[in-house]
C-alpha positions in Angstrom: 0.0 0.0 0.0 2.8 2.4 0.9 4.5 1.7 -2.5 1.3 2.4 -4.3 0.9 5.8 -2.5 4.5 6.8 -3.5 3.8 5.8 -7.1 0.7 8.1 -7.2 2.5 11.2 -5.8 2.4 14.1 -8.2 4.7 16.5 -6.2 2.3 19.5 -6.7 2.6 20.6 -3.0 6.4 20.3 -3.0 8.0 23.7 -2.4 10.8 25.5 -4.1 12.6 28.6 -2.9 13.5 31.2 -5.5 15.5 34.4 -5.4 12.9 36.2 -7.5 10.0 35.2 -9.6 10.8 33.7 -13.0 11.2 36.2 -15.9 11.9 36.2 -19.6 15.2 37.7 -20.8 18.0 37.2 -23.4 20.5 34.6 -22.5 24.0 36.1 -22.4 26.2 33.0 -21.9 27.4 29.9 -23.6 26.2 28.1 -26.7 22.7 29.6 -26.7 23.7 33.3 -26.3 21.2 35.7 -27.7 18.3 33.4 -27.4 15.3 34.2 -25.2 15.0 32.2 -22.0 13.0 32.1 -18.8 15.3 32.4 -15.9 14.3 30.4 -12.8 16.8 31.5 -10.1 17.0 29.4 -7.0 17.9 30.8 -3.6 21.0 29.3 -1.8 24.6 28.8 -2.9 27.8 27.7 -1.2 30.1 28.1 -4.2 31.3 31.5 -3.1 32.6 32.9 -6.4 34.4 36.2 -5.6 33.0 38.1 -8.6 29.5 36.6 -8.5 26.9 38.9 -10.0 24.1 37.3 -7.9 25.4 37.4 -4.4 21.9 37.9 -3.1 21.2 34.2 -3.9 23.9 33.0 -1.5 22.0 32.7 1.9 19.9 29.6 2.1 18.5 29.7 5.6 18.7 31.1 9.1 18.0 28.5 11.6 14.9 26.7 10.4 13.8 29.7 8.3 14.4 29.4 4.5 15.2 32.5 2.5 13.7 33.2 -0.8 10.2 33.3 -2.4 8.4 30.1 -1.6 6.3 28.6 -4.3 4.7 25.1 -4.6 5.4 23.2 -7.8 1.7 23.8 -8.7 2.0 27.6 -8.2 5.3 27.8 -10.1 3.8 25.8 -13.0 0.8 28.0 -13.2 2.9 31.1 -13.0 5.1 30.0 -15.9 2.2 29.1 -18.1 0.5 32.4 -17.4 3.5 34.8 -17.6 6.1 33.0 -19.6 4.0 30.9 -22.0 5.7 31.9 -25.3 9.4 31.2 -24.3 10.1 27.4 -24.2 13.6 27.5 -22.8 13.7 27.4 -19.0 17.2 28.4 -17.7 17.6 26.9 -14.2 20.2 28.9 -12.3 21.0 30.3 -8.9 22.5 30.2 -6.6 23.9 26.7 -7.3 21.1 24.5 -8.8 22.7 21.2 -7.9 22.3 22.1 -4.2 18.6 22.1 -4.8 18.5 18.9 -6.9 15.6 17.2 -5.2 13.4 20.3 -5.4 14.2 20.9 -9.1 13.7 17.3 -10.0 10.3 17.2 -8.4 9.3 20.4 -10.1 10.4 19.2 -13.6 8.5 15.9 -13.1 5.4 17.9 -12.0 5.6 20.4 -14.9 6.1 17.6 -17.5 2.9 16.1 -16.3 0.7 19.2 -15.8 2.3 22.1 -17.6 0.6 23.6 -20.7 3.4 23.3 -23.2 6.6 21.5 -24.1 9.7 23.1 -22.4 13.4 23.0 -23.0 15.0 22.2 -19.6 18.5 23.9 -19.4 20.6 24.1 -16.2 23.8 26.0 -15.6 26.0 24.7 -12.7 29.4 24.8 -11.2 29.0 21.1 -10.4 28.8 21.4 -6.6 26.8 18.2 -6.4 26.0 15.4 -8.8 22.5 14.1 -8.9 22.1 11.8 -11.9 18.3 11.6 -11.4 18.0 15.3 -12.0 20.6 15.4 -14.9 18.6 12.8 -16.9 15.5 15.1 -16.8 17.4 18.0 -18.4 17.8 18.7 -22.1 20.9 20.9 -21.8 23.6 21.3 -19.1 26.0 24.2 -19.1 29.0 23.5 -16.8 30.5 26.8 -15.5 34.2 26.3 -15.2 35.6 28.4 -12.4 39.1 29.9 -12.9 41.5 30.8 -10.1 40.4 34.5 -9.8 36.9 33.3 -8.8 38.2 31.8 -5.6 36.0 28.7 -6.4 36.4 25.6 -8.4 34.4 23.2 -10.6 35.0 19.7 -9.3 36.9 17.6 -11.9 35.0 14.5 -10.9 31.7 16.2 -11.8 33.0 16.8 -15.4 34.3 13.2 -15.5 31.0 11.7 -14.4 29.1 13.7 -17.1 31.6 12.8 -19.8 31.6 9.1 -18.9 27.8 8.8 -19.2 27.0 9.0 -23.0 23.4 10.2 -22.3 24.7 13.1 -20.2 27.7 13.9 -22.4 25.4 14.8 -25.3 23.7 17.4 -23.2 26.8 19.2 -21.9 28.5 22.4 -23.0 31.2 24.3 -21.1 31.6 28.0 -20.5 34.3 29.9 -18.7 34.7 33.5 -17.6 38.3 34.6 -17.6 40.0 37.6 -16.0 43.1 39.3 -17.4 45.5 37.7 -14.8 48.3 35.5 -16.0 47.0 32.7 -13.7 43.5 32.8 -15.3 44.8 32.9 -18.8 47.1 29.9 -18.2 44.3 28.0 -16.5 41.9 28.7 -19.5 44.4 27.5 -22.0 45.2 24.3 -20.0 41.4 23.7 -19.5 40.7 24.1 -23.2 43.4 21.6 -24.1 41.9 19.2 -21.5 38.3 19.6 -22.6 38.8 19.4 -26.3 38.9 15.6 -26.2 35.2 15.5 -25.4 34.1 17.4 -28.5 31.7 19.6 -26.6 31.2 23.4 -27.1 33.5 25.6 -25.0 32.7 29.3 -24.7 35.2 31.8 -23.3 33.9 35.1 -22.0 35.7 38.1 -20.3 35.2 39.0 -16.7 32.9 41.9 -16.0 31.6 43.4 -12.8 30.6 41.7 -9.6 27.5 42.5 -7.6 29.6 44.1 -4.8 31.3 46.4 -7.4 27.9 47.3 -8.9 26.3 48.1 -5.5 29.3 50.3 -4.6 28.8 52.4 -7.7 25.0 52.4 -7.9 24.4 55.4 -5.7 26.8 57.5 -7.7 25.0 56.4 -10.9 21.6 57.4 -9.7 21.9 61.0 -10.9 21.3 61.8 -14.6 24.7 63.3 -14.8 26.5 60.1 -13.7 24.1 57.5 -15.2 25.7 57.5 -18.6 29.2 57.1 -17.1 27.9 54.3 -14.9 26.4 52.4 -17.8 29.5 52.9 -19.9 31.7 51.6 -17.1 29.7 48.5 -16.4 29.2 47.5 -20.1 32.9 46.9 -20.5 35.1 44.0 -19.3 36.3 44.9 -15.8 40.0 44.2 -16.1 40.7 43.7 -19.8 41.7 46.9 -21.7 39.1 46.1 -24.4 37.1 43.4 -26.0 39.8 43.3 -28.7 42.5 42.5 -26.1 40.4 39.6 -24.8 39.7 38.3 -28.3 43.4 38.5 -29.4 44.5 36.7 -26.3 42.5 33.6 -27.3 42.6 34.1 -31.1 44.5 30.9 -31.6 42.0 28.8 -29.6 39.2 29.6 -32.0 40.8 27.4 -34.6 40.0 24.4 -32.3 36.7 22.6 -32.9 33.9 23.8 -30.6 35.7 26.8 -29.1 34.1 30.2 -29.2 35.2 33.6 -27.8 32.3 35.9 -27.0 31.3 38.8 -24.6 28.7 38.2 -21.9 25.7 39.7 -23.7 23.5 40.5 -20.7 26.3 42.6 -19.2 26.3 44.7 -22.3 22.5 45.0 -22.6 21.9 45.7 -18.9 25.2 47.2 -17.4 25.2 47.1 -13.6 21.7 45.7 -13.3 21.5 43.2 -10.5 18.1 41.5 -11.0 15.7 40.5 -13.8 18.5 40.0 -16.4 
């Protein structure tokens, strides 16, 4: 009898905790740059990237109290079908999504059963945890390779597990944000050489601003006089002299199969904006 009840469970009352309500935007990273996507940003992350542009997603809980906007799977499904019905790609981000694997898995299962349309399930992750049950439900997986300047790392075993499973391998692309430091540049070149063997897309993009940098300058940028300067400053790579310098640094890698050198599009369209992009 217990097994029968579990089999009948539809996960509609299961809860997720989001940083903000889902919204439609233009994807600025990786293989699908420039395409519309609905961002579902989860609350809670222990990766701790130094130049994170979504530091507000870091706290998960205080005592027994969870942070974030709480929605049931049923509520989230209805919200997406009402407000984001025309954009099929759902970009699952955070925070670090793999730290919420059970919540995300139950939501996908529920939506696939009760949602009003076919969706493209796309998750970006630094690979903090590996949950094969969740990974099998996804259509695309963007692995965010963390370089030394981030103060974080992407576990090599996470990449190995994905590459050893043929079903998962076909879903994977890699993207890496690179600062102008010699350490990051050396790391990026070594990583490209390591990942090329897998014949998956690799996108290199320059480092821009972090949330802490943007918040520091926001008050200055509030006046009309300073707003243009603020936007100009935050639409450029933060420690590269120009886009050209970044492109020239990795020009030789573009001749490799599957390697692309691109800006982070959302940082150009919405310079210094901290939510809803």
